[in-house]
N, C-alpha and C positions, 0 to 999 in steps of 0.2 A: 399432590401441589397443583394449583394452577400455573400457566406459563408464567404469568407476572409471579408468583411467589417464587417459582424456579429460579427466574432471573435475580429477583430480590436475593435470594439466597447466594446466586454467585457473586453477585456484587458485594455482599456484606463480608464476603471473605477478605475484601480488601485489607492491607493492613497500612501502617502509616508510612512506611517506607519499604520499598520492594525489596525482598530479600532473594537475590538471586543465586540460584545454586541448581544444581542437575539432580541431587540425592533424592529429593522428595519425590519428584515426577518419575524417575526410574524406579524407584521403588514402589509407586502406585501401578505404574505399567505392568511391573512384574506380578502385582497381586491380580490383574486383570487378563494374565495370559499373554502377555507383551504383543497387543494388538498392531504396534507400530511396525513388527517385523512380518507381517502378513501381506503387505504391498510394497512395491519400488516406490521410490519418491524421489522427487526433485526438491532442492532445498534453497531457498533464496533470501539473502542477506541484502543489506544496502540503506543508506539513509534516505534517498528518494528513487522512485521507479520501481521498486520491488514488486508493489501491488500491480502495477501496470504490465510488468513483466510475467507475473503470475498469472493474471488475466490472459495474457497472450499465448503462454503456453496451454493453458486450459483449452482455449479456443481452437488452438491448432490440433491438438490432440484430441479433442472431441471430434473435430471436423473429420479426422481419420479413423473414426469408429471406436476409439476405445472409451471405455467407462472411467472418468476422471475426476478424482476427489480434488478440492480446493479448499485451503484452509487461509484465511486471510484475517486482518484485522486494522482498524475497529471497523465496527458495521456503521453505516449511516443513519438508516432509519430502523432498521429491524436486526435482532441480534441474529436471526437466522441468516442474513446474508454472509456471516462469516464461514459457514460451512455448506458447500456444494457438493452433491453427490450425483455425478453425471451431470445432466443438465437442469438438474432441479436444485432449489435450497432444501436443507433439512427442515423439516416440518417442526411446529411448534409441540405437537404430541411427541415426537421424537427427541426433542430437547428433553422434555418432561421427563420420559421413560429412561433416557440415555443418562441424564444426571441422577435418577434414583438409583439406577443399577449400579452407578460407579460409586456412589455414597455408600451403599450396602455392602461393597467390598473393601472400601479403603478406611472408612471410619472406624471401623471395630478395630485396625490395626494402630489407630492412632496416628494416622498420618495427616497433616495439616496443609492443604493447597493453598496455594493465591488463586484468585481468580482465572489469570491467565494460564496457569498450570492445570486447573479442573476443563478450562476449554479445550486445552490442547487435547487431553485425555478425551474428553468427549468426540472431538473430530477424528482421533486415531481410531476409536472405538466404533465410530460409524463408518469410517472407510473401511475397516475390517468387517464388519457386519454386512455392508453392500457389498462387499468383494469387487471392490475398483480395481481396475487394471494397473492404475497408476495413480498416485497424488502429488499434488503441487503445494509445498507447505512454504508459507512466508514466515521468517522470523520475526516475533513480536517486539523485541527490544535487543539490540546487540547482536549478539551470535553466540559467542562462548558459551555463557551461562543461561541463555535463553532456554525456556522449558522445550522448545522444539528440537534442540541440539543433541536429542537421544537417538535422532535418527542417523543411519548410514545410508546416504542415497546414492543414487547413480551419478548425480553431479552436483557440485557445490556452485551457488551462483551468487557473485557480489555485485550489484547494479553500480553503486555509486557510494563515495564517502565524503561526508559533509558534516560540518557542525551541528549537533543536536544531542541531546539526551548527556547534556558532559557531565551533569551530577552522577550519572551511572557508568558511563562509559569511558571518561577521562576528557581533559581539558584541550587538546590538540587533534588535529586529525590523524598524527601517528598513534595516538591512544586508541581512537576510534577504530582506524583500520586494524588495529591488533586485536580489537575484541570481535570486530565482524569477521575476521579472519578465522576466530574459532571455530568456523562451522566447517573448515578445511578437514578433510579426512583422510587419513593414510591411502595413497594410492588411486584416490577418486577424483576423476577431472573436475577442474574449477574453470569457470567462464567467468571473466572480469569485464564489466563495463568501463566507461570511459572515466579514468582516474587521475589525479595529481601525481606528479613523479614522485613523490615520497611513498603516497599510499600504496602505489603500484610496487615500488620496490619491497616494500614490507610485505605485501601479501605475495609476491613472487617467492620471496626468501622461506616464508611460511611453507608454500606449495613445494619448493625445493626440498625442505627437510621432512615433508611427509612423503616425498617420492611421488607426487601430484602432479600428472601433467597440467599446463595452464593455456587457456584459450582466451588471449586479450584481443579487446576492440582496438582497432587500428594497427596491430601488429600479426594478428593470426585470423580475423575477420575485419570486414570493411563495410561501413553502411554510408552511401553517397546519395544525398538529396537530388531530385531532378526535376525538371520544369513542370511535372503534372501533380505536382503535391505529392508525388510518393518517392520512391526510394530504391536504389540497387543495393544488392546483397552480394558481396564475395567471402566465401569461407573454404575450407580445405575441401567440401566435397560438393557445395552447392554454388550455383552462380545465377542468382534470382535478378530479373529485371522490373523495373517498373512495377512494384509490390504497393500496394494501395491500403491504409491503414484507416479503420473506422473511429479511430479516435484524433481529435483535433491536437494540433501542435506539431511541429517537427521533432521537439524533444522526444516524442513517443516513437519516431523512426529508431532512435537509438535505443528505447527499450524493446521494441521488435526485433532488431537485430540482435541483441543479447540471448533473447528466448530462441531466435533460428540458430544460434551458435550451439545453445544447449542442446536443440533436437540434433543438429549434426553430430555432438558425442554420444548419442544413445540411439543412433538411427540403426546400428545392426540389432538392436533389442525392441525398439519400438520404431518402425518405420513409418514417415509421414510423406506422403507423396506432396509434389510442389502444388498440385491443385489445393490441395487441403492446408498448406502453408496460406495461399493466397485466402481461400476462404474463411479461415481462421482468422488471419488480420482483418480483414473487412466486417466480420460477425461480431467483434470482441465487444464487450459492453463492459465498461467501467466508470460509474458514475463520479462526479465530482472533480474531474481534473480538467481544467479549462472545457467545461461542459456548458454549453450554450443551451438555454431553456426557454428562451424568447427572442425572437427576432426584433420586434416592435412592441417596445423598446427592447434593444438588445440586453439581454441578461446573461451574464457569465457567472458560474460558480466555481470556485478551486480552492482546494483544500490545503494550498501552500501554508505551511507553518513553521518553516524554518529559513534562513536567508539564502539557502541553494535553492529552494522551492520557489520562494518569492522572486529570486532573479531570473528563473525559467517562465514564471508566470508573466513578469513585466517584458520579456522580450518577446512573447507570443501576443500580447494586447495590442500592440500596433497595427496588425494586420486585420484584427478584428474591429477596431476602434474606427480605423480609417481617417486619422486626423482629430478624432473627436478627443475629449477628456471624458474621463466616465465618474458618476458618481461612486462612492466606494462604500460599502458595510464592512467594517473590520471588527473582528472579534479574535481573542488569542489568549491562549493558557499562559499564564505568568511565567512558569518555567522555561518558556522559549526565549531564544534570542532575539525579540521583536522589535527591540531598538535598531538592529541591522536591517530590519526590513521595511522599517517606515520611510526611507528616505527614498528608496526607489518605488515604493507606492505613491508616494505623494506626487512624483514626477507624472504620474498618468491619471492621477485624480482632480476633479475640479473641486470636490468638496468630500469629506471621511466623514461617515456616521460609524460612531464607535458604540458597540453594544457588549453585551455580556453574555457569553454562553451558559447554558444550565450545566456547570460543571464545576466541582469544589475548586479546580485549579484556574478557573478563569480569572484574566486580569481584569481589575477594576476598571471601568469605563473612564472614571476621572483622572486616573493615572494615565490611560492612554490619550485622552484629550489634551492633558498638560504637555505630553511629548510630542503631540502630532500638530497642535495649534501654530507653533512658530512656523512650521511647513507649509499649511494649507489651511482652508476654512475647515472647522471640525465642530460637530455637535454630538450629543449623545440621546440616545434612544435605548432605553436600559434593556428592553426585551428585543430578542434578535427578530422574531417574527415579526412583531411591531414595526421595527427599524423596517424589514423587507417590505411590507404591505404599505406603510408610509412613503418610502420611495417611490414604489410601483404607481403609487397616486401621483405624485409629483413630478414624475418623469415622462417628457414627453415622447412619441412614439419614434421620432429620429434620434432619441437621446440613447446612454449607455448607462448600465449599471454594473458594479462588480461587486460579487461577494467572495470574502477570503479572509485567510487567518488561521482556519481550524478546519478538520473535517466534521468537527462537531458543529460549527457553524453551518456548514453545508448540509448535514445531515437534519437539522433543525428546521431549515426553509425548504429544503428540497419537496417536502410534502405540498407545498403553496403551488407546485408547479406539478400537477398530475400527470400529464405523459411522461414526465421526466421519472417517475416513480416504476414505471412498467417494469424495470428489472427487478423489482421484489417478485414477479411471478415467473421469473426465467426458469 
């Protein structure tokens, strides 16, 4: 098959409702010779911040000379972004050949996988074939029943707990914490980011029940912002001053600190010198998170798609906007709690242009307009790229434009800003 036909096959595996369980992927991995047991891993869950934390870990370990696999989702522009093999993306030919080889092994056994399960197998097989030294693996959804939870990692990381995917993970923070805490394994260290009190208690209790040591932000390791737009890190082994990060936003300091804490827990097996910590933090690339793709006019892309992420974005925007209000392009999935997002968004917006992302789950712009119109001037431009082009033409060099609400939206408009897509050749 061609690359496009291979991706079409993957996406056609989609079912009307995700059937979360581990038995299928475990059986498929067994048929493939258990590739997930041929390399050590770091396993990351969390409502927000898990992708950035994964990118920090990949960058710091790579700077130390290790060949590092990275599996994240979703992609922004091209599927190959999901799987990194050392410092390069998986190639289209490797995707074609990898999917064909997996199908040849599992289809005769009558195993029917979901798209994400097949993608997880593809990543694990690629990591094994390429003999990575270590792999950083991001949970797709939740944790307990996520396809990646067949791993027995060196450390389990939970970055944050917030309201998202309630239809699958439960209606409250407590439900979600328990689902994400499902990645905690017996006697394997757990690193926790900054959490609400209830979620922290739940996760610490789960860790105690598994005999797993816990390293918690604000208790066992500390991140302190400084006046140079950097931060200081204090943990059990490391005391690092004036760390600078290649990603915008002070919230990224917290994600970086979680990544450093994870490296502390594995330092006896995977030593990373301080110089490589610093080098990796500066070199990291993770598009679509408070990403400035133009200065005049100021254009900011952010994949904020839940209330917690939107609050973080809106807390970072004043420093970028410098007293201005921004024209906002907003597109979101209808299964997200976007009603809780729009009040904060309206406070920084001079106008909101609502649009539809090219996804079946995309919310109707008419519905968004009806909700936003009482809060600020609102209009519809149905196509996301057309909305971006139209606003760029209307926006003066000293004005600002923000595009947010979904990583799918960011992925659609990112190719309009060619220099911002250089990460595809990473």
